[in-house]
C-alpha positions as CSV (number, residue, x, y, z in Angstrom):
1,V,0.4,0.0,0.1
2,V,1.4,3.4,-0.7
3,S,-1.1,5.2,0.3
4,A,-4.7,6.0,2.1
5,A,-6.0,9.5,1.1
6,T,-9.5,11.5,1.4
7,T,-10.7,14.4,-0.5
8,N,-14.2,14.1,1.4
9,L,-15.7,12.1,5.1
10,V,-17.0,9.3,3.1
11,E,-14.5,8.2,0.6
12,I,-10.8,6.9,0.8
13,L,-8.8,6.4,-2.1
14,V,-6.5,3.5,-1.3
15,T,-3.3,3.3,-3.9
16,F,-1.0,0.4,-4.5
17,N,2.1,0.2,-5.7
18,T,1.0,-2.5,-8.7
19,A,-2.5,-3.8,-9.8
20,V,-4.3,-5.7,-7.9
21,D,-7.1,-8.7,-8.1
22,E,-10.2,-6.8,-9.3
23,D,-12.3,-9.6,-7.1
24,A,-10.3,-9.4,-3.9
25,A,-10.0,-5.6,-4.2
26,E,-13.7,-5.1,-4.7
27,D,-14.6,-6.8,-1.7
28,A,-15.0,-4.4,1.2
29,A,-14.6,-7.0,3.9
30,N,-10.6,-7.0,2.9
31,Y,-10.0,-3.9,4.4
32,E,-10.5,-2.2,7.9
33,V,-10.5,1.1,9.2
34,E,-10.4,2.3,12.7
35,G,-9.6,5.7,14.4
36,D,-11.3,8.1,15.6
37,T,-15.2,7.1,15.1
38,V,-16.6,3.8,13.9
39,V,-16.3,3.3,10.1
40,T,-18.1,1.1,8.0
41,L,-17.2,0.2,4.8
42,V,-19.7,-0.5,2.4
43,S,-17.8,-1.2,-0.9
44,A,-14.7,-0.9,-2.9
45,T,-14.3,-0.2,-6.4
46,L,-11.2,-0.8,-8.2
47,Q,-10.2,2.2,-10.8
48,A,-9.1,2.3,-13.9
49,D,-5.5,2.3,-13.4
50,G,-6.1,-1.3,-11.7
51,K,-3.8,-0.2,-8.5
52,S,-6.2,2.2,-6.8
53,V,-9.5,1.1,-5.0
54,L,-11.9,3.6,-3.7
55,L,-13.6,2.8,-0.5
56,S,-17.1,4.4,0.2
57,L,-19.1,4.5,3.6
58,I,-22.1,5.7,1.7
59,D,-25.0,3.6,3.1
60,D,-27.0,1.7,0.3
61,A,-29.8,1.3,2.5
62,D,-33.2,3.9,1.5
63,P,-32.9,6.3,3.4
64,P,-29.6,5.9,3.4
65,V,-27.7,6.4,6.8
66,T,-24.5,7.3,6.2
67,V,-21.9,8.0,9.1
68,P,-18.7,10.0,7.9
69,M,-15.6,10.1,9.4
70,D,-14.5,13.2,11.3
71,N,-13.0,15.9,9.6
72,D,-9.4,16.0,10.5
73,G,-9.7,12.7,12.4
74,A,-6.9,10.1,12.6
75,Y,-7.6,6.7,11.4
76,T,-5.3,3.3,10.5
77,L,-6.6,1.5,7.4
78,T,-5.2,-2.3,7.3
79,V,-5.6,-4.3,4.1
80,D,-5.9,-8.0,3.8
81,T,-3.6,-10.8,2.6
82,D,-6.2,-11.2,-0.1
83,V,-5.2,-8.2,-1.6
84,C,-1.7,-7.7,-0.3
85,A,0.9,-10.5,-0.3
86,V,1.3,-9.4,3.4
87,E,-1.1,-7.6,5.8
88,T,-0.8,-3.9,5.7
89,S,-1.5,-0.9,7.6
90,V,-1.2,2.4,6.7
91,D,-2.2,5.7,9.0
92,F,-4.0,8.6,7.2
93,T,-6.0,11.6,8.3
94,A,-9.5,12.3,7.2
95,I,-9.9,15.7,5.6
96,D,-12.5,17.6,3.8
97,N,-11.6,21.4,3.5
98,A,-13.4,21.9,0.1
99,V,-16.7,23.4,-0.6
100,P,-18.6,21.3,-2.8
101,V,-19.4,22.3,-6.0
102,L,-22.5,22.0,-8.7
103,E,-21.1,20.9,-11.8
104,S,-23.9,19.7,-14.1
105,I,-27.4,19.1,-14.6
106,K,-29.0,16.3,-16.4
107,L,-33.0,15.5,-17.5
108,T,-33.7,12.0,-16.6
109,G,-37.5,12.4,-17.2
110,P,-40.6,14.5,-18.8
111,S,-40.7,16.3,-14.8
112,T,-37.5,15.1,-13.3
113,F,-33.4,15.8,-13.5
114,D,-30.3,14.9,-12.0
115,L,-27.8,17.5,-10.0
116,V,-24.2,16.6,-10.2
117,F,-22.1,17.7,-7.8
118,S,-18.1,17.4,-7.1
119,E,-18.6,15.1,-4.2
120,P,-20.8,13.1,-2.3
121,M,-23.9,15.3,-0.5
122,D,-25.4,14.4,2.8
123,A,-29.2,13.3,2.2
124,G,-29.8,14.9,5.7
125,T,-29.8,18.1,4.3
126,T,-32.7,19.0,1.8
127,P,-31.6,21.9,-0.8
128,T,-33.9,24.5,-2.5
129,I,-34.7,24.1,-6.1
130,E,-36.2,26.5,-8.1
131,V,-36.9,26.5,-11.4
132,A,-37.8,29.2,-14.0
133,D,-38.1,32.0,-11.1
134,G,-40.2,30.0,-9.1
135,V,-42.7,29.0,-11.4
136,Y,-41.7,25.3,-10.3
137,S,-40.0,24.1,-7.2
138,G,-38.6,20.5,-7.3
139,T,-38.5,17.5,-4.5
140,P,-35.0,16.4,-4.2
141,T,-34.2,12.9,-3.4
142,S,-30.4,12.2,-2.7
143,D,-28.9,8.6,-1.8
144,D,-25.4,10.3,-0.2
145,T,-23.7,10.0,-3.5
146,N,-22.7,12.9,-6.0
147,T,-26.5,13.1,-7.4
148,I,-29.3,14.5,-6.2
149,S,-32.6,14.0,-8.0
150,V,-35.3,16.1,-8.5
151,D,-39.0,15.9,-9.2
152,L,-40.5,18.6,-10.3
153,G,-44.2,17.2,-9.5
154,V,-45.9,17.9,-13.0
155,S,-46.8,15.9,-16.1
156,S,-44.6,17.4,-18.4
157,L,-42.9,20.8,-19.2
158,A,-43.2,22.7,-22.6
159,A,-39.7,22.9,-24.9
160,G,-37.4,25.3,-24.3
161,N,-34.4,26.5,-21.9
162,Y,-35.0,26.7,-18.1
163,A,-33.3,28.2,-15.4
164,V,-32.8,25.7,-12.3
165,K,-31.5,27.9,-9.0
166,V,-29.9,25.7,-6.5
167,S,-28.9,26.6,-3.1
168,G,-29.1,25.0,0.5
169,A,-26.7,21.5,-0.5
170,A,-24.5,20.4,1.9
171,D,-21.8,17.8,2.0
172,F,-20.5,15.5,5.2
173,A,-18.6,18.4,6.4
174,G,-21.2,20.5,6.8
175,Y,-19.8,22.8,3.6
176,T,-22.5,24.5,1.9
177,A,-22.2,24.6,-2.3
178,L,-22.7,27.9,-3.2
179,T,-26.1,29.3,-5.0
180,K,-25.6,28.4,-8.4
181,T,-28.1,28.9,-11.3
182,L,-27.9,26.1,-14.3
183,T,-29.6,25.8,-17.4
184,L,-31.9,22.3,-17.9
185,A,-32.6,22.1,-21.6
186,Y,-36.1,20.5,-22.2
187,V,-37.3,18.7,-25.2
188,V,-40.4,17.2,-25.6
189,D,-40.1,13.5,-26.7
190,T,-42.2,12.8,-29.2
191,T,-40.7,9.1,-29.8
192,A,-43.5,6.9,-30.0
193,P,-42.9,4.0,-27.5
194,T,-42.8,0.3,-29.3
195,A,-42.5,-3.4,-28.1
196,V,-40.2,-5.9,-29.3
197,V,-41.2,-10.0,-29.2
198,T,-38.7,-12.4,-28.8
């Protein structure tokens, strides 16, 4: 293990000095974190380089009950022999000193869209969503990941561009993203559904 590092309080990036076995690397049971708080690892995802693994504390329940690490907390990661030749431990400090950023917006349905942030956002906080200068107000749903889903509660919208103002979204360190307005390009889907019989 070369290092363990964080950029937020619910994910740990573990870097190895060589490529690791995918099955072993993606078994969260092969990792243990101890320190200032109790840490429950939910998932492990091997990255594209083949030698780094993203460990996630994000709860997959509905609704999620994710317990973050302490900001500036001291922790020790231990990696099992299934991943490393020998059991290896490395110390790290959980740090999040960055304000989250709303990066993009994506239409997902007749009256729904996703907001994508730079890091996982706390579902325990409810952002305010205003569309078209308050003509519509969206209902946000978060699963503690980088994406917040929004439902406008209408059957559909007229085609056009809509200003979407987002405020009050916060990460697990309690940092609130700056209020930001993005443009949602809405195109009416006129394609008739088809059935395929096999």
